[in-house]
DRENNU-626026 format. One record per residue (C-alpha): residue in three letters; x, y, z. Coordinates in steps of 0.1 Angstrom, whole numbers, padded with zeros to 4 digits, always signed. Layout:
BEGIN
ALAXYZ...
//
This chain:
BEGIN
UNK+1033-1326-0994UNK+1031-1316-1036UNK+1012-1286-1043UNK+1001-1305-1072UNK+0983-1327-1038UNK+0960-1292-1035UNK+0944-1295-1072UNK+0918-1321-1062UNK+0901-1293-1045UNK+0883-1266-1065UNK+0882-1241-1041UNK+0906-1231-1017UNK+0910-1204-0993UNK+0948-1195-0988UNK+0949-1180-0955UNK+0983-1160-0943UNK+0985-1151-0906UNK+0970-1126-0890UNK+0993-1084-0895UNK+1007-1103-0927UNK+1041-1099-0925UNK+1060-1097-0960UNK+1067-1135-0960UNK+1030-1141-0954UNK+1021-1122-0981UNK+1053-1135-1004UNK+1046-1175-0999UNK+1001-1171-1002UNK+0999-1146-1028UNK+1029-1172-1048UNK+1006-1203-1037UNK+0974-1183-1049UNK+0982-1177-1083UNK+0998-1208-1091UNK+0963-1223-1078UNK+0940-1200-1098UNK+0966-1206-1131UNK+0954-1244-1126UNK+0921-1232-1130UNK+0908-1236-1092UNK+0893-1210-1073UNK+0909-1192-1051UNK+0909-1165-1026UNK+0937-1151-1004UNK+0928-1135-0974UNK+0938-1130-0935UNK+0920-1123-0899UNK+0920-1110-0872UNK+0916-1080-0848UNK+0935-1056-0869UNK+0939-1046-0910UNK+0972-1039-0925UNK+0989-1006-0919UNK+1021-1010-0920UNK+1035-0990-0949UNK+1060-1014-0965UNK+1029-1042-0969UNK+1007-1022-0985UNK+1030-1007-1011UNK+1039-1045-1019UNK+1001-1051-1023UNK+0993-1022-1040UNK+1023-1025-1067UNK+1017-1061-1075UNK+0980-1059-1073UNK+0975-1087-1049UNK+0941-1094-1045UNK+0939-1101-1005UNK+0904-1108-0985UNK+0904-1091-0946UNK+0879-1113-0931UNK+0876-1094-0898UNK+0880-1120-0864UNK+0864-1150-0887UNK+0862-1174-0861UNK+0819-1170-0854UNK+0814-1155-0889UNK+0834-1180-0914UNK+0828-1213-0919UNK+0840-1237-0952UNK+0820-1259-0972UNK+0830-1292-0968UNK+0842-1297-0995UNK+0863-1268-0996UNK+0902-1270-0988UNK+0920-1239-0958UNK+0955-1234-0967UNK+0973-1218-0943UNK+1010-1198-0954UNK+1034-1184-0928UNK+1014-1199-0900UNK+0995-1237-0882UNK+0959-1238-0881UNK+0955-1240-0843UNK+0982-1214-0833UNK+0981-1184-0814UNK+0988-1160-0841UNK+0957-1173-0867UNK+0929-1163-0863UNK+0906-1194-0870UNK+0881-1206-0898UNK+0861-1235-0893UNK+0869-1258-0919UNK+0867-1299-0923UNK+0898-1301-0951UNK+0932-1279-0939UNK+0968-1280-0953UNK+0993-1256-0938UNK+1029-1246-0953UNK+1049-1234-0930UNK+1085-1230-0914UNK+1078-1221-0876UNK+1088-1243-0851UNK+1058-1259-0833UNK+1064-1299-0832UNK+1042-1302-0863UNK+1056-1324-0889UNK+1057-1326-0928UNK+1031-1353-0936UNK+1004-1353-0966UNK+0983-1324-0953UNK+1018-1306-0946UNK+1048-1292-0956UNK+1067-1278-0922UNK+1106-1272-0927UNK+1117-1256-0899UNK+1156-1252-0909UNK+1140-1226-0936UNK+1145-1193-0923UNK+1111-1183-0947UNK+1077-1195-0959UNK+1084-1179-0990UNK+1117-1200-0991UNK+1096-1234-0987UNK+1069-1222-1023UNK+1096-1211-1040UNK+1114-1247-1040UNK+1078-1261-1038UNK+1073-1244-1073UNK+1105-1257-1090UNK+1097-1291-1081UNK+1061-1287-1103UNK+1085-1281-1135UNK+1068-1246-1122UNK+1087-1213-1137UNK+1083-1187-1113UNK+1101-1161-1132UNK+1079-1155-1160UNK+1049-1141-1135UNK+1082-1109-1119UNK+1053-1105-1094UNK+1052-1133-1081UNK+1096-1138-1084UNK+1092-1099-1065UNK+1071-1111-1036UNK+1086-1144-1028UNK+1125-1127-1031UNK+1108-1102-1010UNK+1095-1122-0982UNK+1132-1138-0983UNK+1146-1101-0973UNK+1126-1091-0951UNK+1119-1124-0927UNK+1157-1129-0930UNK+1166-1095-0917UNK+1178-1081-0952UNK+1193-1117-0962UNK+1219-1113-0924UNK+1200-1147-0917UNK+1201-1169-0950UNK+1212-1202-0927UNK+1204-1230-0960UNK+1222-1230-0991UNK+1183-1230-1013UNK+1176-1195-0998UNK+1213-1186-1012UNK+1200-1206-1050UNK+1167-1187-1042UNK+1184-1155-1041UNK+1205-1159-1075UNK+1172-1175-1099UNK+1142-1150-1090UNK+1144-1123-1116UNK+1125-1095-1094UNK+1115-1064-1101UNK+1148-1039-1084UNK+1130-1008-1087UNK+1101-1018-1067UNK+1121-1036-1040UNK+1141-1008-1036UNK+1109-0990-1028UNK+1105-1015-1008UNK+1135-1015-0986UNK+1133-0973-0976UNK+1096-0983-0968UNK+1100-1002-0939UNK+1095-0980-0905UNK+1088-0953-0889UNK+1104-0923-0872UNK+1089-0940-0843UNK+1106-0971-0846UNK+1139-0946-0857UNK+1133-0935-0817UNK+1136-0968-0809UNK+1170-0976-0820UNK+1183-0944-0803UNK+1172-0954-0771UNK+1182-0988-0768UNK+1219-0975-0782UNK+1220-0950-0749UNK+1210-0983-0730UNK+1237-0997-0743UNK+1265-1029-0724UNK+1294-1036-0733UNK+1318-1064-0723UNK+1355-1044-0724UNK+1376-1075-0726UNK+1357-1096-0751UNK+1349-1061-0773UNK+1315-1071-0771UNK+1280-1048-0773UNK+1244-1065-0753UNK+1222-1050-0759UNK+1183-1050-0757UNK+1153-1028-0776UNK+1119-1026-0772UNK+1099-1040-0791UNK+1100-1030-0829UNK+1106-1046-0862UNK+1136-1067-0869UNK+1155-1046-0893UNK+1162-1019-0868UNK+1179-1045-0850UNK+1203-1050-0874UNK+1201-1012-0880UNK+1213-1007-0838UNK+1239-1038-0849UNK+1258-1022-0876UNK+1255-0984-0860UNK+1276-1005-0828UNK+1302-1020-0852UNK+1313-0982-0862UNK+1326-0976-0824UNK+1362-0981-0820UNK+1356-1007-0789UNK+1326-1029-0805UNK+1343-1059-0827UNK+1301-1078-0818UNK+1273-1068-0810UNK+1239-1088-0799UNK+1210-1068-0798UNK+1177-1088-0786UNK+1142-1079-0782UNK+1106-1096-0772UNK+1083-1103-0803UNK+1050-1126-0802UNK+1063-1161-0789UNK+1097-1150-0780UNK+1131-1131-0782UNK+1143-1117-0818UNK+1180-1117-0819UNK+1204-1097-0840UNK+1243-1103-0838UNK+1267-1083-0859UNK+1309-1091-0862UNK+1334-1072-0879UNK+1363-1098-0869UNK+1372-1133-0882UNK+1375-1154-0846UNK+1336-1146-0843UNK+1313-1155-0872UNK+1279-1142-0863UNK+1258-1172-0875UNK+1279-1194-0851UNK+1276-1172-0820UNK+1239-1171-0834UNK+1232-1207-0834UNK+1254-1209-0795UNK+1231-1181-0780UNK+1194-1201-0799UNK+1209-1242-0791UNK+1182-1263-0780UNK+1160-1231-0780UNK+1150-1219-0810UNK+1171-1209-0841UNK+1195-1191-0860UNK+1217-1183-0888UNK+1228-1161-0910UNK+1268-1150-0925UNK+1301-1146-0907UNK+1292-1112-0906UNK+1255-1109-0901UNK+1231-1133-0883UNK+1201-1135-0860UNK+1182-1163-0845UNK+1151-1162-0822UNK+1147-1177-0786UNK+1110-1199-0780UNK+1098-1183-0746UNK+1080-1210-0728UNK+1110-1235-0740UNK+1134-1210-0724UNK+1113-1207-0698UNK+1118-1246-0693UNK+1150-1249-0696UNK+1161-1216-0678UNK+1138-1214-0654UNK+1148-1189-0626UNK+1168-1167-0649UNK+1166-1138-0670UNK+1171-1132-0700UNK+1192-1103-0699UNK+1215-1130-0676UNK+1206-1157-0701UNK+1224-1134-0727UNK+1258-1121-0706UNK+1262-1155-0698UNK+1258-1176-0729UNK+1282-1149-0747UNK+1310-1154-0723UNK+1303-1192-0727UNK+1306-1190-0765UNK+1341-1174-0763UNK+1353-1198-0731UNK+1340-1231-0759UNK+1367-1228-0785UNK+1405-1227-0794UNK+1421-1208-0826UNK+1440-1227-0841UNK+1460-1212-0881UNK+1471-1239-0902UNK+1505-1214-0913UNK+1516-1215-0881UNK+1511-1248-0877UNK+1499-1271-0841UNK+1521-1264-0814UNK+1511-1296-0796UNK+1510-1329-0812UNK+1501-1354-0780UNK+1469-1376-0787UNK+1469-1381-0825UNK+1468-1413-0837UNK+1473-1420-0874UNK+1445-1433-0898UNK+1442-1443-0935UNK+1416-1440-0957UNK+1389-1468-0966UNK+1390-1478-1000UNK+1356-1465-1010UNK+1341-1443-1040UNK+1344-1405-1036UNK+1342-1380-1066UNK+1366-1357-1079UNK+1362-1329-1106UNK+1390-1310-1121UNK+1382-1270-1118UNK+1392-1261-1153UNK+1370-1289-1168UNK+1340-1269-1156UNK+1357-1235-1162UNK+1390-1222-1178UNK+1420-1213-1161UNK+1417-1183-1141UNK+1380-1182-1135UNK+1369-1167-1099UNK+1346-1198-1091UNK+1320-1206-1063UNK+1315-1242-1046UNK+1279-1241-1027UNK+1275-1269-1002UNK+1252-1275-0976UNK+1278-1264-0954UNK+1283-1232-0967UNK+1301-1215-0997UNK+1338-1220-1006UNK+1355-1201-1032UNK+1386-1207-1056UNK+1401-1200-1087UNK+1402-1221-1116UNK+1435-1241-1128UNK+1446-1271-1140UNK+1470-1276-1107UNK+1430-1267-1081UNK+1406-1302-1078UNK+1375-1305-1058UNK+1368-1336-1044UNK+1331-1345-1035UNK+1328-1365-0999UNK+1301-1395-0993UNK+1277-1369-0978UNK+1282-1337-1002UNK+1306-1319-0987UNK+1332-1304-1008UNK+1368-1294-1003UNK+1397-1287-1031UNK+1429-1303-1035UNK+1462-1300-1057UNK+1467-1323-1083UNK+1502-1342-1075UNK+1481-1351-1041UNK+1453-1355-1058UNK+1474-1383-1080UNK+1496-1398-1053UNK+1465-1405-1031UNK+1435-1413-1053UNK+1433-1440-1082UNK+1406-1421-1108UNK+1382-1442-1120UNK+1361-1445-1155UNK+1325-1441-1141UNK+1306-1411-1132UNK+1303-1402-1093UNK+1266-1397-1085UNK+1258-1392-1047UNK+1222-1389-1027UNK+1225-1362-1000UNK+1198-1336-0985UNK+1217-1310-1011UNK+1236-1317-1042UNK+1264-1287-1044UNK+1265-1269-1073UNK+1297-1246-1091UNK+1295-1209-1102UNK+1309-1187-1122UNK+1315-1155-1101UNK+1322-1131-1134UNK+1291-1143-1153UNK+1268-1157-1125UNK+1262-1192-1141UNK+1254-1219-1120UNK+1259-1260-1124UNK+1255-1291-1106UNK+1290-1300-1095UNK+1282-1334-1100UNK+1271-1331-1139UNK+1312-1330-1139UNK+1322-1355-1112UNK+1338-1384-1115UNK+1348-1411-1096UNK+1382-1426-1078UNK+1393-1453-1048UNK+1419-1444-1020UNK+1450-1452-1020UNK+1470-1474-0995UNK+1494-1443-0984UNK+1463-1416-0982UNK+1475-1415-0950UNK+1466-1386-0923UNK+1466-1373-0883UNK+1436-1369-0864UNK+1419-1370-0829UNK+1385-1361-0820UNK+1381-1327-0801UNK+1371-1322-0766UNK+1368-1285-0770UNK+1352-1270-0800UNK+1380-1255-0827UNK+1384-1224-0847UNK+1411-1242-0879UNK+1416-1213-0908UNK+1432-1238-0934UNK+1458-1232-0960UNK+1431-1228-0984UNK+1415-1202-0970UNK+1422-1174-0939UNK+1399-1150-0943UNK+1371-1179-0925UNK+1375-1205-0902UNK+1368-1243-0900UNK+1346-1248-0870UNK+1350-1280-0850UNK+1321-1295-0828UNK+1332-1315-0800UNK+1337-1350-0813UNK+1346-1343-0844UNK+1378-1353-0851UNK+1411-1325-0858UNK+1433-1338-0889UNK+1469-1326-0906UNK+1479-1345-0936UNK+1513-1373-0936UNK+1530-1355-0957UNK+1518-1317-0946UNK+1522-1305-0910UNK+1509-1273-0926UNK+1471-1292-0940UNK+1452-1286-0913UNK+1419-1295-0910UNK+1383-1303-0895UNK+1366-1337-0903UNK+1328-1344-0892UNK+1332-1374-0866UNK+1298-1389-0883UNK+1317-1381-0922UNK+1352-1398-0906UNK+1339-1423-0891UNK+1328-1434-0926UNK+1358-1424-0944UNK+1390-1434-0921UNK+1403-1463-0898UNK+1431-1465-0868UNK+1461-1476-0882UNK+1477-1495-0851
//
């Protein structure tokens, strides 16, 4: 669904879910303002039993002068005319968290996973952490300059900030792009950040920490909190990591429809976002950063999949299973066991490459943003970036490049879920990596040793010692034919497309 698709209606009622949070307000306000500028008779509303009382939301509405109407228990009192449109944001029509408004024409924009898929009437992206991110992307697709409207940019930014637990649960490069792109009212954002919870919620945090549980062998603390704002969970986790016997904290509580999780880690062998994804696999969603992450477990799915298991026992069992599920490999130490590895050669396929100093000056600190995460390197005449078939990016030394690849005259183009970008970290300037990419083809001597993983592995490569590459069962652990310490992971789908066995 495109925002332009909505313009065939004159009257459009934009409905947020009951008890609107910052993400509902941010995404709802941005769509409302876009529609008003297009000359539509737009309204921004919410309904339900309760009016907004939370201090940060009231401050957001007041400071940005967001015109919100409260409809009360609307199902019995509100009915839209047949030629009007009801657009729900940050919620889906018919779900339990949104008061029903009788309407013939209905459209939806949401990021919650309820089983509904996107179509010409719905834009549902459950892989994103906030609805504000979806609206941000939809506005950019309409060539709409969000930064000409600081109130809209600020509302969208705060929506993402709150739904990602202060950006700790970011899991998609589009969300990182959004943070970098938006020009916001920093003064207001600072005020909002200091208006998020009450003295009662602070007491909730204190009670939760008193009731801590500690797995001494793994140095993991697992805590159940009373229901509270998600930011409280993050505060609890941050405080726990100041304890000398705690490396990782898992805090959770009940929330509408399931359980909210907040994870903190201060060790390089456990990325918080990996643990979050493990704990929520097949029963919810999770993501974030290496040190801070979060997630959600759907209560109905949990009960179906783990009938008879309490949520407390689930977390203790799954945390133990996570720590038992992987091996740790340090490239600088090499592989102690090479049993089972076979020799492979790269297929003669066309991929892309960029010399880093063709984009930025020698010595420039560079951030490369890909769907797999951010890569940090320094621009050098000796460092090239390779771009694979699915947009994966990895660095390579110049001498190694010319020994394994032949450059071609044409530019390199690709279609993938997210096109990689590259940024000058000092100036915060970002460009598309493909704008500079040339094509190349593999030479016959481009060989590696590889074998599929029978157990997950975390590999600290020669390029990055502070962050590991994660390999799942079935992915390939590889090392270079010419360098036994050049150890890395290749996704099983990418491996089958790019390498063939040498018998």
